[in-house]
Structures are given as C-alpha cells and as structure tokens.
N, C-alpha and C positions, 0 to 999 in steps of 0.2 A: 497272552499273545494270540493275535488273530491268525487263523490258518490262511495259507496262500490259496488264491483261486486257482482253478485248473489252468487258466490262461497264463497266470503269473508263474506257475510251476513250469509250464512248457518253455516260457521265455528264460527262466533260470537255467534249465537243462541246456538250452541252446547256447547261452552265454558260457557255460562250462565246457561244451564240446567244440565250439568254434575254434578256440585256441589250438586244440589238438589237431583239428582238421587243417588249420593254417600251417602247422608244422609239417604235417604229412604231405600235403599237396605239392610243395616245391620239390620234395624228394621223388614223387611219383610221376608228375606230369612231364618234366623235361625228358625223362628216360622213355616214357610211354610215347611221347610225340616226336622224339628225335628222328630225323630223316634216316632211312636205311641206306647203307652204302650201295652203290651200283656194282654190277658184276665186274666192271673194269677196275673199280676201286679195290675190290677184294682180291682180284687177280694180281694187281700191282702190289698190293700189300703182302701177299704171300711171297712174291718175288723179292720184295724188300726184306722181309723177315729171314728169308733164306740167305740172301746176299750178306747180311750183317750178323749171321751166326745164331739167330734165334730159332731157326728151324733147320733140320738136317736136309741135305740135298734130296730131292724126291727120287724114289725108286724108278728106274727106267720104265718098268711095266705099268707104273701108276701115274706117269706124267706128273702133273702138279697137284694131284689130290693129296690132301693131308687130313688126318682124322680130326673130327670136331674138337675132341679133348686136347690134342696136341696143339692145334691152332689157337684155341682159347688160352691155353697156358702160355704159349709163345707171345701172344698179344699182351697178356698181363705182365710178363717179364719186361717186354719192351716199354710198356707204359710206366712200370716202376722205375726203369732205367732213365726214362725221360722226365720223370717227376709228374706224370699224369695220373688221374684216377684210374685204378685198376679194374676196369669194367670187363675186360676180355672181349670187347666188341671192337670192330673196325669203325669207330664212331668218327664224326667229322674232325674233332680235335686230334685224334690219333693219325688220321689220314694227312691232315695239314702238317703235323710234325714230321711224318715220313717224307714230305716234300721239301723240307728245309735243306739248305746247303749244309754239307757235312764232310767229315773225313772219310776216305775210301775204306779204311780198315774195319774189320768186324768189331762189334761191341762185345760179343761173347766168344772167348777163345776156346772153342770146343763146346759142342752142344750138350754133351753128357752132363747130367745133373744141373742144367741151367736153372731149373725152377728153385733149387735149394741155394742158389748163389746169393750171398748177402753182403759180401765185402764192399766197402765204399770205394775201393780202388782195386784194379786188377793188374798184377804184374805179369809180364810175358814169360817169366821163368828164365830169362837170359840177361846178361849184364856184361859190360866191358871189364876185362881183367886188368886193364891199365887205367891210370888216372889222368893222363894227358892225351887228348884226342886232337887229330888234325882235321881240317875241313876246307872245302873249296867250292865256290860257285862255278860250275862248268859252263852253264848256259843261262842266259838272262831272259826275262819276259820281253816279247817282241812288241807288244802293243801298249805296254804300260808307260805312263809318263814319268815313272821313277827312273832315275839315272842308275848306272851300274854301281856307282859309289854308294848311293842310298840303299840299294838292295843289299850290298855287302855289309853295310853298317847295320841294317835291320837284322840280318842273319847273326852278326856278332852279338848284338844286344839280346836276341832271343836265346842264344846258347848261354850267354852270361847269366840270364835269369835263372837257369838251372845250376850253373857253376857256383854261384854265390851261396847256395844252400848246402854244398858239399865241398870236397877238395878236388873236384874235377876241374881241369883246365883245358881250354880250347885254343888252338893256334891255327890261324889261316895260313895256307900254303899256296904257292903259285906253280906255274907249269914247270919251273926248274926243279921242283921237289922230285926226288928219285922214286919215291914210293907212292902208291895210290893213297889218297887221303882216307881217313876212317869214315868221314861223313861227306859224301859227294852230293852236291845240290844241283838239281836240274829243273828247268821249266819246260814241260813237254806237252804234247797234244795227243788226244785219242790213244791208240795203241802205241806203246813206247817200250816194248821188249820186256814187260813184266806182267804179272797176273792181275793188275788193276788198271785197265785202260780208263782214260778220262772220257767224260761225256759232254764236253762243251760247257758253255756258260751255265752257272748254277749247278745243282746236283752235287757231285763229288768235287772237292776243292783240291785236295792234296793227300799224300800218304808218305809214310816212312817205314823202313824195315828195321826190325829189332836187332840188337847186337848179336854177333856170332862170328863164325869163321868164314862164312860165305862171302864172295866178293861184293854182293849187293847189300850186305849187312850195314845198317846205319844210314844208307843212302836215303835221300829225301827228295820227293818229286812234287812239284806244284803244277796245276793245270794252267797252261799258258793261254787258254782261251778265257780265263777269268780276267776281270778288270782289277788288277792289283793296285791298291792305293795305300797311302800312309798319311794320317792327319787330315783326311777329307772332312770338310765341315758341312757338306750337304748330303751326307749319307751315301755318296756315290761309291760303287765298287766294293771290293772285299779287302779288309785290312790285312796287309801282308805280315806285319809283326805278330798279330794275334794268332794267325794260322801257323806261322813258323814256330812260335813257342809250343803250341800243341804238338806239331809234328816232331819236334826235337825231343819231346817227352817220349814218343814211341822209339826214336832212335837211341834213347838211353835205356829202354827196357820197360816202360810203363804202357799198360793197356788203357782202355777207356774207363772213365769214372762216371758214376751217377751222382756224385756229390754236387750240390747246387752251385757252388762257387768255383768248382774245379775248371782249370783250363783244359783238362783232359775229357771233358764232356764231348761226345762225338759231334754235336751240332754247332755250327758257326754261331757265335754269340755277339758278333760285332767288335768294334775296337775296344781295347783294354786300357787305353790311356798312354801316357808318355813312357817310352821304353826305358828311359833313365830312372824312372820312379817305380816301375812295375815290380811287384812282389808276387810270388806264387802263393796260392791258397794253402792252408794247413794240410788239406787232404793231399795236395800235390807234393808238399814237402815230406809228408809221412811216407808216401810211396817211394820217392827218390831216395830218402835216407835209409829206408829198409834195404835198398840195394847197395848203396855206396857209403852209408854212414853220414854223420853230421859233419859240418865244416869245423875245422880246428879253430877258426876264429868266427865271430858273429858277423853277419852281413854288414852291420854298421861299421865294422873295422875295415871293411874292404875299401879300396880306392873309389872315390866318387866318379861315376861315369859321366862323360861330357854329354850334355843334352843334345839330342838329335833334332834338328829343325825340320819340319815337314816341307815339302816342295812348295814354292810360292803358288798361290791361287789367285785368280782374278777376283777382285772384290765384287760383291753383289751390288747391283744398282738398285737404289730405292725405287726407281721407276718400274722395276720388274718384280712385282710381288709374286710370291709363289702361289700358283693356282690350286684349287681344290679338285683333285681328280674325280671325286664323287659327283661333281656337277656335270660331267660329260661334256658334250659339245666340243669334241676334239677337232683340231684342224686336219689331222691325218692319223691313220692307223694302218700298220703294215706288219706282215709276217716276214721277218728278216732272219733267215737261217734258223728257223724253229722258234725264235722269240717273237713276241708281239710287242711292237713299239707304239706308244700312244703320244702323239705330238700335240702340244698346246703352246702357242707363242714361242718364246725362246727356251722352252723346257720340253722334256719328254720322260715318260716312265717306260720301264721294260718289264715284261712279264715272261718269266722263264717257261720252258716247255712243261715243267712240273706244275704250273699254275701259281707259282710263288713270285711275288713282286721282288725284283732285285733290291728295291728300297721303296718305302712309302713316300719318300721325298723325291721329287723329280731331279733329273740331271740337266746340266746346261747344254743347250744345243751346240754351241760353237766350241765347247771344250771337247766334245766327243767327235764331231764330224770335222776333221782337220782339213782346212782349206775352204770350207763353206764361206762365201763372202759375208762380211760383217753386216752388210746392209740387208741381208735376208733375215727378217724377223719372224717369219711364219713359214712352216712347211705345209703346203696345202694337200699334198698327196705323196705317197712313197710306195715303192715295191722293190722286190728282189728279182732280178732277171735270171730265169732258170738256166738259160743256155751257157752262161759264163759266171754266174754268181755275183755279178755287179749289182750295186744298190743305186737306185735312182730316186732323187729327191726333187720335188716340183714346187715352184713358187712363182706366181704370176704366169707370164707366157714363156717361162724358161724352165729348164731342168738341168741337174748336175749329176754326174756319174762318179761313184766312189768304188774303189777296190778296198774292201774292209772299211777302214775309217778314213782313208786318204783319198782326196779328190784327184780325179784323172781329168786333165784338161780344164777348160773353162765352161762358161754357161752355154747351153745349146737351146735353140728355139723349139717350141712344141710343133712347129710346122714339119719338123723331121718325122714326127709320129703321125702326121696326117691331119692335124687340126688346122683350122683357118688362122691366118695371121692375127695376132693379138688376143687369141682365145686363151682362156685359163681352164683348169680342170678342178672338179670337186673330188674325184676319186680315180684311182688307177689300181688295177690288179691283174695278175696273170692267172688264167683259168687252166688247171691241169688237164682237163678233158681234151682240149685241142691245142694247148700250148700257146694260145693267142693272148695278147695283152689288150685289156679293155680300158678305155679312157672315157670317163663320164663327166658331162657338164649339164646340170639341170635335168631335163627330161630326155636328153639325147646321149648316145654313146658312139664312140668310134672304136675300130678294132685294128690292131697292129700285128702283123705277122713277124714274129721274132726270127724264125728260121730263114725267111726270105729277106728280112731287114727292110720291109716296106709296108705301108698302110694297105689294108684290104680295100678293094673298090666297093662301092655301094653304100657307103656310110657318110653321115651319121644315120642311126636308126633310133626308133623310140624305145625308151627304157622300159615301157610296159611289157616288152617281150620277156623281161624277167618278172614273171607274174608275182605280184605282191610286194615288189621292191618300192621303197620310198623314193621320191624324186629328190634330186640334189643331195645325195647322201654325204655325210661327213667324210666317209671313205669306205672302201670295201676290201676285205682280205680273205684269204683262204687258210683254214686251219691246218695243223699237221695231219689231221685225219681226212682232209679233202673236202670238208664242208665249207661253203661260201657264206660269209657274214657281211651284211650291209649294216652300217652304223649311222645313226642320226640322233642328235640330241643326247638323251640318256637311255636309248633303247637300241636293240639289235634285232635283225631279221635273219633267220638261218635258212639257207638253202642246202638240203642234203647233197652229199657227194654226187656229182654228175647230173644234178637236177637244176632246172631254171624255174622251179615253182617253190615258193616259200613254204615252210612248215605251217601247219594250221594254227599252232599256238604262238606264232610271231605277231607283233613284236613282244620282246621281253626286256626287262630292265637290265642294263649291262653291268651295273655296279657289283652285284653279288657274284656273278660268274667270272668277271674279268679283272676287277680292280679291288677286291677285298673291301667292298663298301656294303653298308646295310641295305636291306630291301627298302625301297621307298615307302614311307608311311602314308603317303597320299598320292593321288594321281590316278590315271586310268588303270583299270584292272584287266588282265588278259587271262584267257582260259589256260588251265594247267593241262599237261599231257595226261591221258587216261592212265589210271593205275593198272599194273599188271594183275591178271587174274590167274587162278590156279590152272585154267585151261591153256594159258599162254606158254606153258612149258614146265618141265620138272624142276624142282629146286635141288641144288647140290648141297653137299655137306657144309659148305662155307656160308651160304645164306641161311641155313637152318640154325646156325649158331646165333646169328643176329636176330632172327625171328624169335627164337626161344628167349633171348635176353630182353627183347622189347615188348613181350606180350604179358609178362606176369603182373604189371601194376594194374591192368584194367579190371580184372575181377575184384581186386581189393577196392578199387575206386567205386565199383557198383555197390559194394557192401557199405561204403562210407556215405554214399549219396543220400540214403534215407535219413541220415542225421540232419540234413538240411531241411527236411520236411517238418521237423519238430517245431511246433508253435506257429506254423504258417497258416493253418486252417483258421477260418473265422470262428469267433466264440459262439 
C-alpha cells in the first residue's frame, strides 16, 4: 500500500472534521449573532412576567429590579409553558410571544415553586358543588357584526363543549329569573370594576373567575374593543367561540395549560372550527374530569347539536386580488387610537400597539368603515383628530368623518381644510407638538388649526422645511411614543419626537419593523445606528443576563477556526 502524501493526509483530515464543524456551527452562530433585546423590551418583559405570575411583584424599595437568576428562571418557565426553546434570554421569539393576544388571567397560580412546576394542566383548586349551572349574557358587543342571537348561541355551544365531557348541565336564564346566574357574561371596556382592566384592541382578550362563593365567581368578561367574529373567512377579528371555550374552562375551575393542543393555552390560537363538531383535547378532558368526573354517557350518545351558520359575508370579487403587504407602496398609513392602519386599495391591515398584526391577511375596507360610499376604492390619507377622537378618511378632493366605525354625515370638500378647489392630498397627520394638522401634496404642505377650526394663513409651504423628508410621501403618521414617520414605497423616515429633522440612519425598510416582513435581500443599503459602547452607560442586571448568554459561543468558534486552515496551504 502506497503511503499518503502530506497534502493527501491534510485533505483527509479536513474531510473528517468538516462534518463536525457543519454540525456545530448552526448551534453556535444563531445564538452568537442573535440581536440583543432593547432596554424597553427587557422592561416590558419583566412587567409581563410579573403580570402573568412568573415573577413575584417587586419590592417597593427595589422598584422593578429582579435578580439575574430569578429573571432567567422565570423566562425559562415562560418559554417552557409557551413551547419555546428554554434559553433563559429575552430573545426575539420570546418577546414576540409576549406580544400575542391572550387571556388576562395569570399562567402560574402562585409563584412559589414555579420552577418545579411540571403538570400539563393546572387546576385552580376550586369547583362547583352543583352539577346544573345557570348562565346569562347581560351585555353584548357594541361594534361586532354578530347579532345578539348569534352571541348567545356561541356561548351555549362553548359551555356545551365542556358539558358533554361530564355530567354538567347549563341552562340559560332571562331577566325574570329570581336569582343571579352562576355565570354572568359581559362585554366591557377598560376598567370595569374588577382587577383585570382591558387594554383595547389586541393584548388581553377576556377573563373569567374561578368557581366559589363570591358574587363574581364564574363570571366571564370579554373586551368589547376587540373585533369579535365567527366563521370569518378572511382572518379578520377574533373568533368569539374559541375564546369563550377557553374562558369557560376557567369558570369551571381550570387554570392555563402548556399542552400543545389544549384550548386552555393562554395565547389566542385562532378559530377552532365548527362549534357543533368541536371536541376538547385530551388534556382539557383530563383536567375537567379530575374535578367533576366522567360523563355517565359517552359524547356520541349525546343529542346532536344543530349546526350554527356563520353570519353572511360579502363574496370576494375576483377583480380584487389580495395584495402583498411586504411590497409596500401603501395608499395611506395612520395611527388610529394607538393602532397603525395600512391601507391599500379596498383592503387594510392593522398593527396593534404591541407590534403584532391583527391578521396577516388584510380586512375589507367597506366591511369595517360603515357608511363609506361604495365608489370609494382607495383611501389616499387618514388620521385621527385629537380634539374629539373623530377619524377622517381622504379620497380625491373629498374627506369623510367617522365616529368609531360609523360615518357622520356625507362627503366634505378639502377646501374646508384650506386646500385649493379640486386639489388632492398625499398625506395627512396631526403633530402633537403644536396640535396642528398637516396636509401634504407633492413638495408642498398646508396647515390646519384644529382648535380654531380654520386653515392657517401663509400656506402652502415647501416640504423641505421637514429636513430629509421625501416628496409626495405615501403618508405620514405619529407613533404612540411621539416620533413622526414618513412612508414612501417600502421605506420609512423617522423624525424624533418634537423634531423636524430626520434621523441620520433614515430611510430604513418598513417591512421588518412594521409588517412582520423579511429584510429586503437586495436594494439600497442604509447605515445602521452606532452600537452602544461601555462608556454610554452602566449595564443593569437584566442586560447582563443576555450578554452572558450571548458571548459564550465566540471563544469556542475561535478554537474551531484553525480546523479550516488544515490543507489550505500550498504543497
């Protein structure tokens, strides 16, 4: 046998070691290069972990400070509960999960021993002593298209989903019933006389109270500012039946579950199908039957429930294909009561204050804005008027005023706001610094005094006064933190709060920040903001956790890199 040359030996060693390196690099690089959370992300994360039971309330003398070990353990438990990799870091996936719509109730019932918690479902420790429960819908959603009859039917189906697995029975009662019902159902907004105030669209969706002797025991509350739907085919709104099944699980004594298919997972998971065919998961049945025992007859022996038809929906027109939000070029963008609306043709998307899209699929323009004339196919600009909360939509030389989703009056000309006859607008926004409304067309803008209800004299002026702004923007809006954003094409320009000079790193691609879209693979590149240096300020315990977790792979990578040099040198 001829001995291998030195060059052949080096190539053989390289062939043996490269597979090992290929296995190790995917494990090391993503963690090493993962973006670090911002201070705001960490602060909001600590608030979230405290609110939902993973962390104890902070000591008054220590404000929001938590020890690194306790914070890391709490993050791991949250990640385990949500089915995420247990990194112990406030990574992007964890932060995105925290922003999902969910139930108001905590996931961990008491913080003591939370790290040792292993049960697939959690029982509240309370149960109803009787097997026949009464219920009543006391108040109905104000802005939903669901009729009162549909809401009541959905509540009945949701309760029956639990009843068929046990011998529990549920009877609806009316106002003539002498006693207070066991389960009283309300649609409420903001603070509503309990310990779980609602937070508007998105965020917390509903909550229910565990069984007991207190007057509020069993009561179930839904956030009336949500867009409650049933059988929606375009992903619009929040499915009422799915949320009701979850909340009635609490009303019967079950806590949140970490089981993948459980309806008692704390995060909203979307519609669950036809109410007449829905069955609880095994995890949910186990939890319920531990409290109330199994049904004396199998579910198949129960009477068949009459199918519930969803409310009629307007058929989609083949001439209106659903646009791709990641392509940008929106007709209008507006901050309306904390949400950002992105309009394109007869469609629009909604971004919640948490940064979560209500749905990746757009909603229909005319289904939402009730009374908007059918001939209006494009909304060219929109804004929310601060002095009275009215919402103005612009198209052509006209605008329309809405209170919530309902039209007030008819079309009104832009001449009322100071524009010449026949003129249109590219963008409209209200600037918090002076309370004035700005109307932009091309390279010019007009200003309207909302308090005096008249146009300001001396306009139009040149848009270059807003230093760095693009001409003829698609629209302009002001964020919840007071920054002003100009949008055009697939980019945005940010003006810091109270400033008329754009940030030096503008423009930036809008998709990753606003629309859950990937970073563009090609196109112009823009400078990134400078990285923080040690001199920029002290690091607190929260960021030390993430730094320590993100640094360990690099020394190991340096040890592995010499492997690549084997066989590279010339013979």
